[in-house]
N, C-alpha and C positions, 0 to 999 in steps of 0.2 A: 506764841504767832503776834504777840504783840511787841516782844522784843525784835524780832525780824523786820514786822513792818518800821519798826522806829530807825532800825539801823540803814534799811533801804530809803527810807526820806532823806536821811544823814546824806547819803550817796546820791541820790537823784540829780543833783545839781552839782557834783564835786567841782568840778574845771571851774566852774563862776567862785568856788569858795578859794582858789589855790592863793597863795600870799604874791603879792605885787609883782616881786622880783622872779617869778615863772611864767610871769605873760609873755617876754619876749623871746621866752626858750623855744627851740621847734620843737615840735610835739615828738619828733624820733628821741628828744633825748628826754623825755618824762616817762614814767612809769604808767601804763596803762591795763588795766584789767581787760581782758579778752574772755570770750568763751571757744571751748573747739566744739566744732560741729554742733552750731548755736542750734540749727533748728531740728535737733532727734528727738527735740520732746514731745512733737508730733507726729511721728511715724505711725506708720496704717499697717495694721498686722494682716491686712486683706489683699495688700497691694501685692503684684508680683516682686521676685527678687529681681533687683536691678542686674542688667544684662553684664556690666563689666565685672560681677563678683568671682570669683573660681566658677569652672564648670560643674562640679561636682556638686555644688548648691544649687544651680540653676535647673540640673538635672534632677535633683530630689523634690525641687519647687513642683515640676509637674506630677510627681509621684506620691509625694506627701506634704502638700503645702499645709496642712495642720499641723503638722510637728515643726517644718523649715521657718515658717514665717514667726509664729510667735516666739523660736529660738534665736533667729536674726534679732527681730526687736529688742530680746533683754540683751544681749550683747552690742549693738547698733546703738542702742540708745545712752547718750552721754550727757543731758541736759533734760532739768525737769521744771524748770521756770519759763514762761512764756516770753515772747521775744520784749514786751514791753517791762515783763519785770525783772529781766535780766537788765534792762536800760536803767528804770531804777534804782536796780542795784550796783550802780555804778559800772556795768560793762560798757565799755567804749569801743570796743572791737570786735564785729560780727563776724564769725567763718561760715560762709554761705556756700554750699556745693548744687550747682542747679544742674537739672536733668528735665529733660523731656521723654513720657512714656513712650516707647517705640511704636507702638500699637494706638494709641490715642491720636483719635485724628482732628482734635481740640489743638489749640495753639498754647493752651494752657504748660507753664514751667511750676516745675516743681522741685522741692529738694531732697536729695537720695543720699544714703548710708546703708548699704545693704539694701533695703527697701525704700519706697517713698513715702513721701510727706503724705499728709491728709490736706495743710494749707500751702495754697499756691505761692508763687514767688511775687506775684501781684498784689496778693492779701497780706501777705508779710510785710510788703517794704511800703505798703501804703500806711498800715501800723507806724512802722519806725518814722516817715514823714511826718504823721499825727503827732509824735510824741515830740518831734522837734519841735514844730511849733508850740508846744507846751515848755518848751524848755531853750530858751532861744538861747544861752549863751553855751550851750553842751555840743561838742564836736563828735560825730558818730563814725570810725575809720571801718569800711565794708570792703570784706573781699570777696569777690565772685569768681568762683573757681569750679574745676571739675567737668563740665558742661556736657552731661552726658547723652548722647544721640540729639545735637542739635545741629541744626546744618547753618550753613551760612545765612539764607534769609533768615531764619530763626533769632540768630545772633543780631541782625540788622534790626529786628521788630524790637529784640529786648533791648538793646542799646538807645533804640526810639525810645521805649518807655523809659527808662531810666533817664533820659534827659528830658521828658516832659515832667515826669513826677518830681526830683528835686530841683532842677533848671537852675539858678543862680546860687542856689545853696552848695555846689559842686565845686569843691576847690580845685583850682588847674593844676596837672604834674608839672609845672614851670614854678610853682611857689615855693618857697620855706615857712612852711604853716607855722606859725606861734598861736597862741591863743588870742594875742592883741590884734594881729594880722586878720584872722578868721573872724572875728566881732568886729572889725572895721570895713570887712567887704561882705559879710552875711554870709560865710561860708561856715556850713554845719556838716558836710560830708566831704569825706576824701575816699573815694572808690577806685580800687584796685579790680582790675577786668583781666584775669589771666587767660587771654585769649588772643593772638595776634589780630583779630578784628578789631580791636577796642583800639590799635595802637596810632590810627590815626585821628584819634578823638582826644584833644585837650585837656577834656575834663577827666579821661580815664586815667590812671594809674597803671603801670606793668605791676606782674606779682612780685610779692616781696617774700623776700627768706622767710620760711618757717622752721624752727630747729625742732625737730621731732624724730626724740631716739628710737620711735618704733620696738620698745622693749614693755614686757610687763611688769618687771623687778623694778621698784621705785628706786631701788639704790644706782642702779644702771641708766634710769634715766638720768639721775643726778651727774653721774660719771659721764655723761655724752653730755649733757648742757654745760660741765665745767669743762671738757676739752672744747667744745665750741667757743667757750669765754677765751680759754688761751688763746686760742688762734685768731681771736679780736672780731667785734662785732660789726657786721656790714655798714655803710655808708646809708643812711634814710632809716625807714619803718624796717622793722624785722620782727618776729614772733618769736620766741621761745615757749615751748609746749611743756607744762607740768603735767602731762596726760599719760596713761600708759594704753596699751595696747597688746590686744589678745591675739592668737593665733589660732588653728585648729586644734592642734595639740592640746593648748591650755584650755580652750572649753569644753574637750572631750575628757579632759582631766579633774574638770571642775563644773560638771552638770547640773549641781544645784546650786551653782553663785550665777552672777551678772556681772555686766560692769560696774554698776552701782556698788555692789559689796565688794568686788576688786578695788575700786576707788577709794571707799571709805577704808579698808583695811591699809591702803598707802597713804593716806590723808596728812597724817602726823608727820611722817618723814618730809614728805612734798612741801608742805607748808613752812616746816620750819627751816628747809633750803631758801624758800622764796622771802622767809624775814629778813635773810643775811644779805640778800642781792642791793645793786645801788643803781639808779638810774644815769644819766647822763651823756657824756661824747666818747668817756674813755674807754679805750679798749675791752675792758671786761663788764661795762654798764649794758643792762637790759631797757629795752623797751617795750613791748606789748608782752604779757606774759599771759598764757592761754591755761585754761583750765577744763576738764569735765565737772559737773555736777557743783556748779558756783555756788550753790545756796545750801551745799549738803550741811555746813555748820553755823548756822544764822545766816551771817553775811562776811565771816572772818576773812576769806579770800580777798572780797575787792578789797575790802577795809586795809588789809597790810599792803598791797600792792598800790592803792592810794596811797598810803602812808610814807612808802619808798621817797616821794617825791619832796618831804621835808625833813625826811632822815637825814642826821648829823654825822 
């Protein structure tokens, strides 16, 4: 545990510790560690199945919730560290899937991946804002997406909350953000809002490309990512996911396993591929690299991705 703490403390302020020659580089030309489905560490096993899940799961949830919900939680959980634990570990990209519980009369927003989270969006983003107050030279890139069962009025209220919470810390989408630019103007949050209702706001960025293989075999994930690299990186921010994906057939044939055991088994193959990557503006360069269970091997994933910035 002491080694994990020391590793996290080394990465808690890694952006401010980059060499001077990287301070004027656009952030989309740096290597940045991200967490896939960031908030799944706090899924609520007592919550109903999210409505957008396959109909068979929603039907079974009405019949045998005591079986279906724990099973979904086991496979939908992709992180174990808290939001601040992830930031302390060096994560600078947060993948947040927003949802409103359809029969909930309150205006609370949650996170969803199969089932809903225990923590609300407000609680979580307030934690992020507080963390930034204590790490004033760090920049966090946030993607808000999915927006399950959210009405136009709710979008307006959520955007209003974001504006009030982060205020002048929000970097406008017209900017080409480097660390020096962010430090000069006090920008600490780059926020993508993947819904048309956010397009009129200069503070909200559009959705970014996420390279997602949708495969359970790590070698197929790597093949997919290599194919995307050959075609060339997009301009601006983009994410490459080194995360695995299960389907119903896979789950039924691996009933004693979980997403974590699946990830642990594939970890060495995926992390060895990450070591070979390069940051920058070249066609095959990577920007944000996202993973599941970012703390499963001490803090190795974050340290390797951060190290790509000074790789010769």
